[in-house]
N, C-alpha and C positions, 0 to 999 in steps of 0.2 A: 543772540549764546545769552543764556538766564548768567545772573549776576555771580552764582557758585562759579558755573564753569567760566565765565569770563575773571574771575577773582584765580582761578587754576593757573590760566594761563599768564593773568600777570605775577602772580607767584612763584611760579616757573623762572620767568623771564628774571626776577629780582633775585634768585637762586643760583642762577646762572652768570648772572653780571657779577654778582658778589665774587665767586669762584673763579674771576679772569685775573685777578689779584690775591685772593686769597688770605685778606688782611686787614684787621680790625680799625685800621686807623684808613682804610681806602675809604676816598672822596664818593659818594654815593648819585650814580647818575640820576637826571632827570627826566625821563623817556617822554611822561607826558605832563601833560600841562596843570599845572600851577589849579589845586580847590575841585579840580575833577576825579570821582571815587576811584577810576584807578592808581591818579596821583600819591592818592592815601595809603591804597592798597601798597602799592610796591613800596613808598616809605615806610609804611607797616612791615613788611617782611623785610625787608634792609635791617630795620631795627634788630627784628630777631635772629636775623642771619647774623650781624655781627655779635649778640648776648650770645647765637650760639657755643662762639668758637670762644668767646670772654670766660664762659664757663669749662670750656675744655683747656682753656689755658690756667684758672684757678685751680686746676685740680692736678697740677705737675706738682707733684712730691720733694722736687727739690726748689719750688718757688721761694724767693726771696717774701719774708713775710709782710715788708714796705708794699712792696709791688704787690702783694697781693688783696692789703688791705685798698688799696688805690682803683683797682680793679674791682672789688665788691661793692665800695660805693660808687664807681661807674654803672654798674650792673643795677641796683638801686633806683638810680638815674634813668639808667633804661627802661626799665620797667614801668617807673611814669610815665615816660613818653609812649610806650607801646599802650597805656591801659587808658591818656588819653588817645590818641588815633581808635581807640578801638570805640570810644565815646562818640569820637566827631562822625564815626558810621554811624553809628549808632541815631546822630540826630539826625545824620541824611535819611536815611530809612524813615524816620521820624516825623520828619518833613514833608518828603514824598509821599506819605499818605495820610498824611493831616485833614485831609477832607473826606475818607472813609469813613463811615458810620458801620461799627461792629456789630453783628446780628447776637440778637437778645443770646443766645446761647454760646457767644465766640470767648474761648478760652484763652488763657494766658501761656505761651512755654515757658520750659522752665530755665530756657537762658536765652537773651537777643540774639538776634541776628548776628550780631559783629562778633558777639562772643564766641559764638557760632564758626566765625569766619575767621577767629584769631585760632581756632583748634586748625581747621584748615591752610593757617599758614605755617604753623610748626609740621604738618603733616608733610607742604612739601620738605621742608630741610631735612624730617627724616627719610622721607624717600631716595634725595639726592646721596644723601650720605650713608642711609643704606646697600644701596646701590652700589655707591665708590668701595666697599666693602667686599663686595661678590665680585669684583674685577681687580682688587690687592693679587700683585703676584708674589706675595714676600708673606703670604699667609698660604697655609694647606688647604688643600680641595674640601674636608670636614667643614672647617671655617665658613670658603664661603658658600658651601651648598647649605648653613645654617642660614647665611645671609638674604640669601634668594628667599628661602623660605617663608622669613620674615618681610621680607621686603612684597610678596607676594601679597600677607596680610594687610600690608600699608597699603597697599595701591586699592585693596577690596574695600578696606577701611575707608578711603579718599571716595570711591566711588559712589559709597552708601553716607556719607556726610552731605557730599554735594548735592547726591538726591534729597538728600532733607532737608537740608537749607533752602535750596531751590521750592519745595513744597510749604516750606514754613512762607518762606515770602511770596509764596504765592497765597497764602489763607490771609495772611495780613494784608494785600491789596483786595482780598472778594470778602474783607470782612469776616471770614470765619474765627482768625487769631485777632489779637490786640497785644501790641506792645507799650512797655513801660521801657522808660529809660533811668534805671538808676546807679547813679554815681558811685565812683568806688573811692569809700571815704578812706584811704589807708589816713591811718592815727601815727604810724609813725615815722612817717613823712615830713608832718605838722610838727611846729615848734609849740603851737598850743594846745596840740593832745599827745604827744611823746614825752613821759612824764621825766626821760635821761635830759630831754632838749629845754623843756619850759622849769626844770628844776633847778639847769647848770645857773654854778658859781654859787647854788646854796648850801648853808653847813650840813 
């Protein structure tokens, strides 16, 4: 099984596991050995699943502003964790093919393999929730039909993205492509680069 195909399987397992409780504070299961790519993929998607539902909660027009702020800050922390796990996956790929000498005409992709896998993780969540909409008994047939059409597009998108990622990985392994890992330098999370944070307390 190729890596993107494997990722889809793990992402689907994680989404299904999350929805056994459907609660943002439920403990994350650990079905894979720590440190393996599967464990990172599962944990990555679990973060995405929790954040998906936090984004739903925060859009409640009747939410208490104090609670909304707490959730917003939780989402910010979640985004940083998500970024860290994507970079961990890219480091895995870079180390795996460290000995591959790129061909003289090798090109670089517009995004790294792990950031493409990040999109695949989100697609697994979109597919789950869109399928849920097609099965709603409290919605009319027109709603279910619209969602069924959207589900078909999402499934096609996942098929295309899966093939594209596995082709990219094959190309990197063969030296037809080369990759670099650019760390996400998020300045707003850093007390030394966010002017609101490093300027705090100044008159």
